[in-house]
PDB file of N, CA, C and O in Angstrom, chain B, residues numbered from 101:
ATOM      1  N   MET B 101      -9.082  -8.411  11.680  1.00  0.00           N
ATOM      2  CA  MET B 101      -8.853  -7.321  12.388  1.00  0.00           C
ATOM      3  C   MET B 101      -8.688  -6.100  11.540  1.00  0.00           C
ATOM      4  O   MET B 101      -7.837  -6.048  10.652  1.00  0.00           O
ATOM      5  N   VAL B 102      -9.494  -5.130  11.813  1.00  0.00           N
ATOM      6  CA  VAL B 102      -9.422  -3.898  11.011  1.00  0.00           C
ATOM      7  C   VAL B 102      -8.287  -3.080  11.510  1.00  0.00           C
ATOM      8  O   VAL B 102      -8.127  -2.900  12.717  1.00  0.00           O
ATOM      9  N   SER B 103      -7.451  -2.552  10.558  1.00  0.00           N
ATOM     10  CA  SER B 103      -6.297  -1.703  11.142  1.00  0.00           C
ATOM     11  C   SER B 103      -6.142  -0.470  10.203  1.00  0.00           C
ATOM     12  O   SER B 103      -6.705  -0.439   9.108  1.00  0.00           O
ATOM     13  N   THR B 104      -5.374   0.528  10.659  1.00  0.00           N
ATOM     14  CA  THR B 104      -4.978   1.649   9.782  1.00  0.00           C
ATOM     15  C   THR B 104      -3.522   1.941   9.660  1.00  0.00           C
ATOM     16  O   THR B 104      -2.807   1.864  10.659  1.00  0.00           O
ATOM     17  N   LEU B 105      -3.104   2.228   8.651  1.00  0.00           N
ATOM     18  CA  LEU B 105      -1.749   2.330   8.220  1.00  0.00           C
ATOM     19  C   LEU B 105      -1.559   3.598   7.673  1.00  0.00           C
ATOM     20  O   LEU B 105      -2.430   4.019   6.912  1.00  0.00           O
ATOM     21  N   LYS B 106      -0.402   4.413   7.966  1.00  0.00           N
ATOM     22  CA  LYS B 106      -0.036   5.557   7.142  1.00  0.00           C
ATOM     23  C   LYS B 106       0.870   4.932   6.161  1.00  0.00           C
ATOM     24  O   LYS B 106       1.443   3.851   6.293  1.00  0.00           O
ATOM     25  N   LEU B 107       0.935   5.820   5.065  1.00  0.00           N
ATOM     26  CA  LEU B 107       1.916   5.482   3.796  1.00  0.00           C
ATOM     27  C   LEU B 107       3.285   5.151   4.114  1.00  0.00           C
ATOM     28  O   LEU B 107       3.926   4.287   3.516  1.00  0.00           O
ATOM     29  N   ASN B 108       3.731   5.871   5.089  1.00  0.00           N
ATOM     30  CA  ASN B 108       5.230   5.709   5.565  1.00  0.00           C
ATOM     31  C   ASN B 108       5.417   4.365   6.254  1.00  0.00           C
ATOM     32  O   ASN B 108       6.538   3.894   6.444  1.00  0.00           O
ATOM     33  N   GLU B 109       4.177   3.699   6.660  1.00  0.00           N
ATOM     34  CA  GLU B 109       4.231   2.434   7.465  1.00  0.00           C
ATOM     35  C   GLU B 109       3.979   1.281   6.560  1.00  0.00           C
ATOM     36  O   GLU B 109       3.928   0.185   7.118  1.00  0.00           O
ATOM     37  N   ILE B 110       3.825   1.313   5.369  1.00  0.00           N
ATOM     38  CA  ILE B 110       3.482   0.480   4.505  1.00  0.00           C
ATOM     39  C   ILE B 110       4.733  -0.601   4.306  1.00  0.00           C
ATOM     40  O   ILE B 110       4.523  -1.813   4.253  1.00  0.00           O
ATOM     41  N   ASP B 111       5.850  -0.107   4.217  1.00  0.00           N
ATOM     42  CA  ASP B 111       7.155  -1.054   4.015  1.00  0.00           C
ATOM     43  C   ASP B 111       7.106  -2.197   5.143  1.00  0.00           C
ATOM     44  O   ASP B 111       7.214  -3.386   4.843  1.00  0.00           O
ATOM     45  N   ALA B 112       6.942  -1.770   6.410  1.00  0.00           N
ATOM     46  CA  ALA B 112       6.833  -2.624   7.379  1.00  0.00           C
ATOM     47  C   ALA B 112       5.704  -3.485   7.416  1.00  0.00           C
ATOM     48  O   ALA B 112       5.867  -4.559   7.994  1.00  0.00           O
ATOM     49  N   ALA B 113       4.546  -3.229   6.899  1.00  0.00           N
ATOM     50  CA  ALA B 113       3.455  -4.035   6.805  1.00  0.00           C
ATOM     51  C   ALA B 113       3.625  -4.999   5.711  1.00  0.00           C
ATOM     52  O   ALA B 113       3.222  -6.155   5.840  1.00  0.00           O
ATOM     53  N   PHE B 114       4.236  -4.561   4.573  1.00  0.00           N
ATOM     54  CA  PHE B 114       4.415  -5.456   3.554  1.00  0.00           C
ATOM     55  C   PHE B 114       5.548  -6.464   3.949  1.00  0.00           C
ATOM     56  O   PHE B 114       5.493  -7.581   3.433  1.00  0.00           O
ATOM     57  N   GLU B 115       6.492  -6.200   4.749  1.00  0.00           N
ATOM     58  CA  GLU B 115       7.451  -7.236   5.210  1.00  0.00           C
ATOM     59  C   GLU B 115       6.936  -8.336   5.800  1.00  0.00           C
ATOM     60  O   GLU B 115       7.561  -9.396   5.759  1.00  0.00           O
ATOM     61  N   THR B 116       5.803  -8.239   6.386  1.00  0.00           N
ATOM     62  CA  THR B 116       4.959  -9.350   7.209  1.00  0.00           C
ATOM     63  C   THR B 116       4.494 -10.451   6.227  1.00  0.00           C
ATOM     64  O   THR B 116       4.187 -11.570   6.637  1.00  0.00           O
ATOM     65  N   LEU B 117       4.451 -10.100   4.895  1.00  0.00           N
ATOM     66  CA  LEU B 117       4.010 -11.204   4.067  1.00  0.00           C
ATOM     67  C   LEU B 117       5.101 -12.225   3.549  1.00  0.00           C
ATOM     68  O   LEU B 117       6.296 -11.943   3.454  1.00  0.00           O
ATOM     69  N   THR B 118       4.573 -13.371   3.247  1.00  0.00           N
ATOM     70  CA  THR B 118       5.576 -14.364   2.699  1.00  0.00           C
ATOM     71  C   THR B 118       5.725 -14.336   1.350  1.00  0.00           C
ATOM     72  O   THR B 118       4.714 -14.511   0.668  1.00  0.00           O
ATOM     73  N   TYR B 119       6.964 -14.121   0.723  1.00  0.00           N
ATOM     74  CA  TYR B 119       7.182 -13.964  -0.712  1.00  0.00           C
ATOM     75  C   TYR B 119       7.826 -15.203  -1.339  1.00  0.00           C
ATOM     76  O   TYR B 119       8.637 -15.877  -0.705  1.00  0.00           O
ATOM     77  N   PRO B 120       7.464 -15.490  -2.565  1.00  0.00           N
ATOM     78  CA  PRO B 120       6.780 -14.542  -3.413  1.00  0.00           C
ATOM     79  C   PRO B 120       5.196 -14.514  -2.983  1.00  0.00           C
ATOM     80  O   PRO B 120       4.674 -15.446  -2.370  1.00  0.00           O
ATOM     81  N   VAL B 121       4.576 -13.460  -3.339  1.00  0.00           N
ATOM     82  CA  VAL B 121       3.188 -13.229  -3.136  1.00  0.00           C
ATOM     83  C   VAL B 121       2.481 -12.901  -4.293  1.00  0.00           C
ATOM     84  O   VAL B 121       3.082 -12.246  -5.145  1.00  0.00           O
ATOM     85  N   THR B 122       1.284 -13.237  -4.498  1.00  0.00           N
ATOM     86  CA  THR B 122       0.341 -12.916  -5.590  1.00  0.00           C
ATOM     87  C   THR B 122      -0.284 -11.546  -5.173  1.00  0.00           C
ATOM     88  O   THR B 122      -0.386 -11.230  -3.987  1.00  0.00           O
ATOM     89  N   SER B 123      -0.689 -10.764  -6.180  1.00  0.00           N
ATOM     90  CA  SER B 123      -1.496  -9.642  -5.873  1.00  0.00           C
ATOM     91  C   SER B 123      -2.688  -9.772  -5.208  1.00  0.00           C
ATOM     92  O   SER B 123      -3.106  -8.922  -4.423  1.00  0.00           O
ATOM     93  N   ASP B 124      -3.392 -11.032  -5.544  1.00  0.00           N
ATOM     94  CA  ASP B 124      -4.689 -11.260  -4.956  1.00  0.00           C
ATOM     95  C   ASP B 124      -4.512 -11.800  -3.384  1.00  0.00           C
ATOM     96  O   ASP B 124      -5.337 -11.562  -2.501  1.00  0.00           O
ATOM     97  N   ASP B 125      -3.373 -12.514  -3.212  1.00  0.00           N
ATOM     98  CA  ASP B 125      -3.182 -12.774  -1.696  1.00  0.00           C
ATOM     99  C   ASP B 125      -2.789 -11.589  -0.964  1.00  0.00           C
ATOM    100  O   ASP B 125      -3.253 -11.462   0.168  1.00  0.00           O
ATOM    101  N   ALA B 126      -2.022 -10.713  -1.412  1.00  0.00           N
ATOM    102  CA  ALA B 126      -1.812  -9.488  -0.719  1.00  0.00           C
ATOM    103  C   ALA B 126      -3.053  -8.610  -0.500  1.00  0.00           C
ATOM    104  O   ALA B 126      -3.277  -7.943   0.510  1.00  0.00           O
ATOM    105  N   ALA B 127      -3.785  -8.700  -1.536  1.00  0.00           N
ATOM    106  CA  ALA B 127      -5.129  -7.830  -1.385  1.00  0.00           C
ATOM    107  C   ALA B 127      -5.880  -8.500  -0.243  1.00  0.00           C
ATOM    108  O   ALA B 127      -6.303  -7.863   0.722  1.00  0.00           O
ATOM    109  N   ASP B 128      -6.020  -9.742  -0.387  1.00  0.00           N
ATOM    110  CA  ASP B 128      -6.946 -10.478   0.657  1.00  0.00           C
ATOM    111  C   ASP B 128      -6.330 -10.237   2.205  1.00  0.00           C
ATOM    112  O   ASP B 128      -7.061  -9.996   3.165  1.00  0.00           O
ATOM    113  N   GLU B 129      -4.996 -10.331   2.282  1.00  0.00           N
ATOM    114  CA  GLU B 129      -4.292 -10.121   3.489  1.00  0.00           C
ATOM    115  C   GLU B 129      -4.639  -8.584   4.049  1.00  0.00           C
ATOM    116  O   GLU B 129      -4.689  -8.437   5.270  1.00  0.00           O
ATOM    117  N   PHE B 130      -4.834  -7.650   3.337  1.00  0.00           N
ATOM    118  CA  PHE B 130      -5.073  -6.164   3.655  1.00  0.00           C
ATOM    119  C   PHE B 130      -6.410  -5.675   3.423  1.00  0.00           C
ATOM    120  O   PHE B 130      -6.719  -4.485   3.474  1.00  0.00           O
ATOM    121  N   SER B 131      -7.183  -6.615   3.172  1.00  0.00           N
ATOM    122  CA  SER B 131      -8.681  -6.352   2.792  1.00  0.00           C
ATOM    123  C   SER B 131      -9.438  -5.418   3.816  1.00  0.00           C
ATOM    124  O   SER B 131     -10.280  -4.606   3.431  1.00  0.00           O
ATOM    125  N   ASP B 132      -9.071  -5.589   5.218  1.00  0.00           N
ATOM    126  CA  ASP B 132      -9.663  -4.699   6.167  1.00  0.00           C
ATOM    127  C   ASP B 132      -8.698  -3.678   6.578  1.00  0.00           C
ATOM    128  O   ASP B 132      -8.743  -3.265   7.737  1.00  0.00           O
ATOM    129  N   THR B 133      -7.827  -3.225   5.748  1.00  0.00           N
ATOM    130  CA  THR B 133      -6.754  -2.293   6.287  1.00  0.00           C
ATOM    131  C   THR B 133      -7.043  -0.958   5.559  1.00  0.00           C
ATOM    132  O   THR B 133      -7.201  -0.995   4.339  1.00  0.00           O
ATOM    133  N   THR B 134      -7.125   0.265   6.246  1.00  0.00           N
ATOM    134  CA  THR B 134      -7.417   1.456   5.794  1.00  0.00           C
ATOM    135  C   THR B 134      -5.981   2.127   5.711  1.00  0.00           C
ATOM    136  O   THR B 134      -5.239   2.110   6.693  1.00  0.00           O
ATOM    137  N   LEU B 135      -5.640   2.673   4.600  1.00  0.00           N
ATOM    138  CA  LEU B 135      -4.478   3.449   4.236  1.00  0.00           C
ATOM    139  C   LEU B 135      -4.731   4.743   4.360  1.00  0.00           C
ATOM    140  O   LEU B 135      -5.617   5.242   3.666  1.00  0.00           O
ATOM    141  N   VAL B 136      -4.017   5.496   5.242  1.00  0.00           N
ATOM    142  CA  VAL B 136      -4.242   6.972   5.315  1.00  0.00           C
ATOM    143  C   VAL B 136      -3.313   7.641   4.455  1.00  0.00           C
ATOM    144  O   VAL B 136      -2.100   7.454   4.558  1.00  0.00           O
ATOM    145  N   LEU B 137      -3.871   8.483   3.532  1.00  0.00           N
ATOM    146  CA  LEU B 137      -3.066   9.366   2.625  1.00  0.00           C
ATOM    147  C   LEU B 137      -3.262  10.761   2.754  1.00  0.00           C
ATOM    148  O   LEU B 137      -4.155  11.179   3.491  1.00  0.00           O
ATOM    149  N   ALA B 138      -2.519  11.537   2.112  1.00  0.00           N
ATOM    150  CA  ALA B 138      -2.626  13.095   2.211  1.00  0.00           C
ATOM    151  C   ALA B 138      -4.041  13.635   1.749  1.00  0.00           C
ATOM    152  O   ALA B 138      -4.568  14.632   2.243  1.00  0.00           O
ATOM    153  N   ASP B 139      -4.555  12.918   0.818  1.00  0.00           N
ATOM    154  CA  ASP B 139      -5.836  13.397   0.475  1.00  0.00           C
ATOM    155  C   ASP B 139      -7.160  12.573   0.900  1.00  0.00           C
ATOM    156  O   ASP B 139      -8.224  12.599   0.280  1.00  0.00           O
ATOM    157  N   GLY B 140      -6.913  11.890   1.988  1.00  0.00           N
ATOM    158  CA  GLY B 140      -7.929  11.036   2.491  1.00  0.00           C
ATOM    159  C   GLY B 140      -7.578   9.567   2.823  1.00  0.00           C
ATOM    160  O   GLY B 140      -6.401   9.249   2.989  1.00  0.00           O
ATOM    161  N   GLU B 141      -8.523   8.719   2.916  1.00  0.00           N
ATOM    162  CA  GLU B 141      -8.166   7.273   3.211  1.00  0.00           C
ATOM    163  C   GLU B 141      -8.497   6.422   1.951  1.00  0.00           C
ATOM    164  O   GLU B 141      -9.221   6.894   1.075  1.00  0.00           O
ATOM    165  N   ARG B 142      -7.979   5.189   1.853  1.00  0.00           N
ATOM    166  CA  ARG B 142      -8.404   4.297   0.765  1.00  0.00           C
ATOM    167  C   ARG B 142      -8.235   2.859   1.504  1.00  0.00           C
ATOM    168  O   ARG B 142      -7.466   2.650   2.442  1.00  0.00           O
ATOM    169  N   ASN B 143      -8.974   2.050   0.990  1.00  0.00           N
ATOM    170  CA  ASN B 143      -8.833   0.559   1.557  1.00  0.00           C
ATOM    171  C   ASN B 143      -7.614  -0.034   0.626  1.00  0.00           C
ATOM    172  O   ASN B 143      -7.580  -0.088  -0.604  1.00  0.00           O
ATOM    173  N   LEU B 144      -6.594  -0.474   1.603  1.00  0.00           N
ATOM    174  CA  LEU B 144      -5.354  -1.127   0.873  1.00  0.00           C
ATOM    175  C   LEU B 144      -5.726  -2.328   0.137  1.00  0.00           C
ATOM    176  O   LEU B 144      -5.156  -2.588  -0.922  1.00  0.00           O
ATOM    177  N   GLY B 145      -6.636  -3.080   0.612  1.00  0.00           N
ATOM    178  CA  GLY B 145      -6.940  -4.297  -0.167  1.00  0.00           C
ATOM    179  C   GLY B 145      -7.490  -3.970  -1.717  1.00  0.00           C
ATOM    180  O   GLY B 145      -7.102  -4.558  -2.726  1.00  0.00           O
ATOM    181  N   SER B 146      -8.393  -2.993  -1.675  1.00  0.00           N
ATOM    182  CA  SER B 146      -8.900  -2.528  -3.046  1.00  0.00           C
ATOM    183  C   SER B 146      -7.709  -1.831  -3.829  1.00  0.00           C
ATOM    184  O   SER B 146      -7.670  -2.036  -5.042  1.00  0.00           O
ATOM    185  N   LEU B 147      -6.816  -1.095  -3.303  1.00  0.00           N
ATOM    186  CA  LEU B 147      -5.836  -0.513  -4.119  1.00  0.00           C
ATOM    187  C   LEU B 147      -4.783  -1.666  -4.539  1.00  0.00           C
ATOM    188  O   LEU B 147      -4.164  -1.434  -5.577  1.00  0.00           O
ATOM    189  N   LEU B 148      -4.507  -2.844  -3.888  1.00  0.00           N
ATOM    190  CA  LEU B 148      -3.660  -3.761  -4.260  1.00  0.00           C
ATOM    191  C   LEU B 148      -4.474  -4.671  -5.445  1.00  0.00           C
ATOM    192  O   LEU B 148      -3.791  -5.416  -6.148  1.00  0.00           O
ATOM    193  N   ARG B 149      -5.685  -4.612  -5.619  1.00  0.00           N
ATOM    194  CA  ARG B 149      -6.398  -5.276  -6.570  1.00  0.00           C
ATOM    195  C   ARG B 149      -6.234  -4.502  -7.899  1.00  0.00           C
ATOM    196  O   ARG B 149      -6.520  -5.060  -8.958  1.00  0.00           O
ATOM    197  N   GLN B 150      -5.834  -3.384  -7.871  1.00  0.00           N
ATOM    198  CA  GLN B 150      -5.601  -2.670  -8.934  1.00  0.00           C
ATOM    199  C   GLN B 150      -4.241  -2.614  -9.644  1.00  0.00           C
ATOM    200  O   GLN B 150      -4.001  -1.981 -10.671  1.00  0.00           O
ATOM    201  N   LEU B 151      -3.312  -3.442  -8.874  1.00  0.00           N
ATOM    202  CA  LEU B 151      -1.990  -3.538  -9.495  1.00  0.00           C
ATOM    203  C   LEU B 151      -2.033  -4.174 -10.786  1.00  0.00           C
ATOM    204  O   LEU B 151      -2.958  -4.926 -11.093  1.00  0.00           O
ATOM    205  N   GLN B 152      -0.983  -3.881 -11.628  1.00  0.00           N
ATOM    206  CA  GLN B 152      -0.691  -4.479 -12.954  1.00  0.00           C
ATOM    207  C   GLN B 152      -0.085  -5.842 -12.805  1.00  0.00           C
ATOM    208  O   GLN B 152      -0.534  -6.854 -13.341  1.00  0.00           O
ATOM    209  N   ALA B 153       0.922  -5.788 -12.070  1.00  0.00           N
ATOM    210  CA  ALA B 153       1.691  -7.133 -11.920  1.00  0.00           C
ATOM    211  C   ALA B 153       0.834  -8.119 -11.054  1.00  0.00           C
ATOM    212  O   ALA B 153       0.013  -7.682 -10.247  1.00  0.00           O
ATOM    213  N   ASP B 154       1.048  -9.480 -11.244  1.00  0.00           N
ATOM    214  CA  ASP B 154       0.321 -10.492 -10.534  1.00  0.00           C
ATOM    215  C   ASP B 154       0.957 -11.039  -9.465  1.00  0.00           C
ATOM    216  O   ASP B 154       0.267 -11.617  -8.625  1.00  0.00           O
ATOM    217  N   HIS B 155       2.398 -10.956  -9.297  1.00  0.00           N
ATOM    218  CA  HIS B 155       3.014 -11.505  -8.343  1.00  0.00           C
ATOM    219  C   HIS B 155       4.153 -10.524  -8.076  1.00  0.00           C
ATOM    220  O   HIS B 155       4.456  -9.632  -8.868  1.00  0.00           O
ATOM    221  N   PHE B 156       4.818 -10.763  -6.811  1.00  0.00           N
ATOM    222  CA  PHE B 156       5.924  -9.995  -6.334  1.00  0.00           C
ATOM    223  C   PHE B 156       6.931 -10.871  -5.528  1.00  0.00           C
ATOM    224  O   PHE B 156       6.550 -11.674  -4.676  1.00  0.00           O
ATOM    225  N   GLU B 157       8.141 -10.685  -5.825  1.00  0.00           N
ATOM    226  CA  GLU B 157       9.243 -11.288  -5.195  1.00  0.00           C
ATOM    227  C   GLU B 157       9.632 -10.802  -3.862  1.00  0.00           C
ATOM    228  O   GLU B 157      10.030 -11.588  -3.002  1.00  0.00           O
ATOM    229  N   THR B 158       9.530  -9.482  -3.649  1.00  0.00           N
ATOM    230  CA  THR B 158       9.747  -8.707  -2.409  1.00  0.00           C
ATOM    231  C   THR B 158       8.820  -7.699  -2.101  1.00  0.00           C
ATOM    232  O   THR B 158       8.074  -7.238  -2.965  1.00  0.00           O
ATOM    233  N   ALA B 159       8.812  -7.288  -0.823  1.00  0.00           N
ATOM    234  CA  ALA B 159       8.204  -6.202  -0.304  1.00  0.00           C
ATOM    235  C   ALA B 159       8.360  -4.871  -1.207  1.00  0.00           C
ATOM    236  O   ALA B 159       7.454  -4.104  -1.531  1.00  0.00           O
ATOM    237  N   ASP B 160       9.617  -4.794  -1.505  1.00  0.00           N
ATOM    238  CA  ASP B 160      10.021  -3.455  -2.171  1.00  0.00           C
ATOM    239  C   ASP B 160       9.264  -3.522  -3.573  1.00  0.00           C
ATOM    240  O   ASP B 160       8.733  -2.479  -3.955  1.00  0.00           O
ATOM    241  N   GLU B 161       9.178  -4.572  -4.309  1.00  0.00           N
ATOM    242  CA  GLU B 161       8.374  -4.575  -5.584  1.00  0.00           C
ATOM    243  C   GLU B 161       6.945  -4.290  -5.368  1.00  0.00           C
ATOM    244  O   GLU B 161       6.366  -3.498  -6.112  1.00  0.00           O
ATOM    245  N   LEU B 162       6.294  -4.925  -4.332  1.00  0.00           N
ATOM    246  CA  LEU B 162       4.973  -4.544  -4.032  1.00  0.00           C
ATOM    247  C   LEU B 162       4.784  -3.227  -3.743  1.00  0.00           C
ATOM    248  O   LEU B 162       3.838  -2.725  -4.350  1.00  0.00           O
ATOM    249  N   GLU B 163       5.479  -2.396  -2.894  1.00  0.00           N
ATOM    250  CA  GLU B 163       5.370  -1.136  -2.461  1.00  0.00           C
ATOM    251  C   GLU B 163       5.663  -0.095  -3.842  1.00  0.00           C
ATOM    252  O   GLU B 163       5.041   0.948  -4.045  1.00  0.00           O
ATOM    253  N   THR B 164       6.553  -0.542  -4.557  1.00  0.00           N
ATOM    254  CA  THR B 164       6.719   0.212  -5.807  1.00  0.00           C
ATOM    255  C   THR B 164       5.487   0.159  -6.678  1.00  0.00           C
ATOM    256  O   THR B 164       5.043   1.206  -7.148  1.00  0.00           O
ATOM    257  N   GLU B 165       4.930  -0.962  -6.909  1.00  0.00           N
ATOM    258  CA  GLU B 165       3.751  -1.161  -7.594  1.00  0.00           C
ATOM    259  C   GLU B 165       2.540  -0.563  -7.086  1.00  0.00           C
ATOM    260  O   GLU B 165       1.629  -0.240  -7.848  1.00  0.00           O
ATOM    261  N   LEU B 166       2.481  -0.390  -5.762  1.00  0.00           N
ATOM    262  CA  LEU B 166       1.321   0.355  -5.098  1.00  0.00           C
ATOM    263  C   LEU B 166       1.615   1.860  -5.340  1.00  0.00           C
ATOM    264  O   LEU B 166       0.639   2.532  -5.672  1.00  0.00           O
ATOM    265  N   HIS B 167       2.680   2.425  -5.236  1.00  0.00           N
ATOM    266  CA  HIS B 167       2.823   3.749  -5.519  1.00  0.00           C
ATOM    267  C   HIS B 167       2.398   4.172  -7.009  1.00  0.00           C
ATOM    268  O   HIS B 167       2.033   5.299  -7.343  1.00  0.00           O
ATOM    269  N   ASN B 168       2.511   3.115  -7.787  1.00  0.00           N
ATOM    270  CA  ASN B 168       2.118   3.404  -9.260  1.00  0.00           C
ATOM    271  C   ASN B 168       0.606   3.457  -9.427  1.00  0.00           C
ATOM    272  O   ASN B 168       0.104   3.785 -10.502  1.00  0.00           O
ATOM    273  N   VAL B 169      -0.044   3.167  -8.469  1.00  0.00           N
ATOM    274  CA  VAL B 169      -1.591   3.225  -8.681  1.00  0.00           C
ATOM    275  C   VAL B 169      -2.208   4.273  -7.794  1.00  0.00           C
ATOM    276  O   VAL B 169      -3.431   4.411  -7.830  1.00  0.00           O
ATOM    277  N   LEU B 170      -1.463   5.036  -6.987  1.00  0.00           N
ATOM    278  CA  LEU B 170      -1.832   6.130  -6.064  1.00  0.00           C
ATOM    279  C   LEU B 170      -1.872   7.427  -6.981  1.00  0.00           C
ATOM    280  O   LEU B 170      -0.939   7.702  -7.736  1.00  0.00           O
ATOM    281  N   PRO B 171      -2.912   8.135  -6.874  1.00  0.00           N
ATOM    282  CA  PRO B 171      -2.910   9.377  -7.478  1.00  0.00           C
ATOM    283  C   PRO B 171      -1.840  10.265  -6.805  1.00  0.00           C
ATOM    284  O   PRO B 171      -1.537  10.149  -5.618  1.00  0.00           O
ATOM    285  N   ARG B 172      -1.303  11.141  -7.634  1.00  0.00           N
ATOM    286  CA  ARG B 172      -0.151  12.091  -7.140  1.00  0.00           C
ATOM    287  C   ARG B 172      -0.651  12.747  -5.927  1.00  0.00           C
ATOM    288  O   ARG B 172       0.127  12.773  -4.974  1.00  0.00           O
ATOM    289  N   GLU B 173      -1.790  13.273  -5.792  1.00  0.00           N
ATOM    290  CA  GLU B 173      -2.310  13.909  -4.623  1.00  0.00           C
ATOM    291  C   GLU B 173      -2.282  13.338  -3.362  1.00  0.00           C
ATOM    292  O   GLU B 173      -2.308  13.943  -2.290  1.00  0.00           O
ATOM    293  N   ALA B 174      -2.213  11.852  -3.587  1.00  0.00           N
ATOM    294  CA  ALA B 174      -2.319  10.921  -2.267  1.00  0.00           C
ATOM    295  C   ALA B 174      -1.001  10.947  -1.508  1.00  0.00           C
ATOM    296  O   ALA B 174      -1.088  10.676  -0.311  1.00  0.00           O
ATOM    297  N   VAL B 175       0.159  11.216  -1.975  1.00  0.00           N
ATOM    298  CA  VAL B 175       1.483  11.517  -1.260  1.00  0.00           C
ATOM    299  C   VAL B 175       1.619  12.768  -0.882  1.00  0.00           C
ATOM    300  O   VAL B 175       2.650  13.036  -0.266  1.00  0.00           O
ATOM    301  N   GLY B 176       0.714  13.768  -1.120  1.00  0.00           N
ATOM    302  CA  GLY B 176       1.077  15.031  -0.642  1.00  0.00           C
ATOM    303  C   GLY B 176       1.711  15.979  -1.613  1.00  0.00           C
ATOM    304  O   GLY B 176       1.865  15.659  -2.792  1.00  0.00           O
ATOM    305  N   GLU B 177       2.099  17.192  -1.115  1.00  0.00           N
ATOM    306  CA  GLU B 177       2.862  18.133  -1.848  1.00  0.00           C
ATOM    307  C   GLU B 177       4.211  17.646  -1.922  1.00  0.00           C
ATOM    308  O   GLU B 177       4.680  16.851  -1.108  1.00  0.00           O
ATOM    309  N   PRO B 178       4.935  18.203  -3.061  1.00  0.00           N
ATOM    310  CA  PRO B 178       6.432  17.813  -3.204  1.00  0.00           C
ATOM    311  C   PRO B 178       7.139  18.382  -1.893  1.00  0.00           C
ATOM    312  O   PRO B 178       6.782  19.456  -1.409  1.00  0.00           O
ATOM    313  N   PHE B 179       8.055  17.689  -1.401  1.00  0.00           N
ATOM    314  CA  PHE B 179       8.938  17.966  -0.333  1.00  0.00           C
ATOM    315  C   PHE B 179       8.279  17.871   0.930  1.00  0.00           C
ATOM    316  O   PHE B 179       8.907  18.162   1.948  1.00  0.00           O
ATOM    317  N   GLN B 180       7.031  17.481   0.994  1.00  0.00           N
ATOM    318  CA  GLN B 180       6.281  17.236   2.353  1.00  0.00           C
ATOM    319  C   GLN B 180       6.729  15.757   2.828  1.00  0.00           C
ATOM    320  O   GLN B 180       6.928  14.802   2.077  1.00  0.00           O
ATOM    321  N   SER B 181       6.840  15.772   4.180  1.00  0.00           N
ATOM    322  CA  SER B 181       7.175  14.478   4.705  1.00  0.00           C
ATOM    323  C   SER B 181       5.944  13.599   4.770  1.00  0.00           C
ATOM    324  O   SER B 181       4.833  14.008   5.106  1.00  0.00           O
ATOM    325  N   GLU B 182       6.242  12.328   4.412  1.00  0.00           N
ATOM    326  CA  GLU B 182       4.926  11.421   4.407  1.00  0.00           C
ATOM    327  C   GLU B 182       4.580  11.114   5.945  1.00  0.00           C
ATOM    328  O   GLU B 182       5.480  10.874   6.749  1.00  0.00           O
ATOM    329  N   GLY B 183       3.297  11.135   6.291  1.00  0.00           N
ATOM    330  CA  GLY B 183       2.758  10.719   7.459  1.00  0.00           C
ATOM    331  C   GLY B 183       3.043  11.878   8.587  1.00  0.00           C
ATOM    332  O   GLY B 183       2.861  11.627   9.778  1.00  0.00           O
ATOM    333  N   GLU B 184       3.365  12.785   8.271  1.00  0.00           N
ATOM    334  CA  GLU B 184       3.709  13.882   9.251  1.00  0.00           C
ATOM    335  C   GLU B 184       2.444  14.763   9.310  1.00  0.00           C
ATOM    336  O   GLU B 184       1.741  14.866   8.304  1.00  0.00           O
ATOM    337  N   GLY B 185       2.139  15.388  10.431  1.00  0.00           N
ATOM    338  CA  GLY B 185       1.067  16.271  10.401  1.00  0.00           C
ATOM    339  C   GLY B 185       0.317  16.465  11.739  1.00  0.00           C
ATOM    340  O   GLY B 185      -0.646  17.230  11.802  1.00  0.00           O
TER     341      GLY B 185
END
């Protein structure tokens, strides 16, 4: 099922996974999900394949690592609300 998520919805999406989870399993789960960012759209599965860590104990760990691979422009200008527009 193809889906679209805004960056501010990612925490709820990651909560649907069973933890601990590997980065490969997370990437497979979201392989058909488009992540809408301030500077365009990216495939969430592809982004998750770029993560440095190979497993995660919590959704928060996974989300933090995802933010580490996003370009600065992806989250918008400083002080701008995520997903607003």
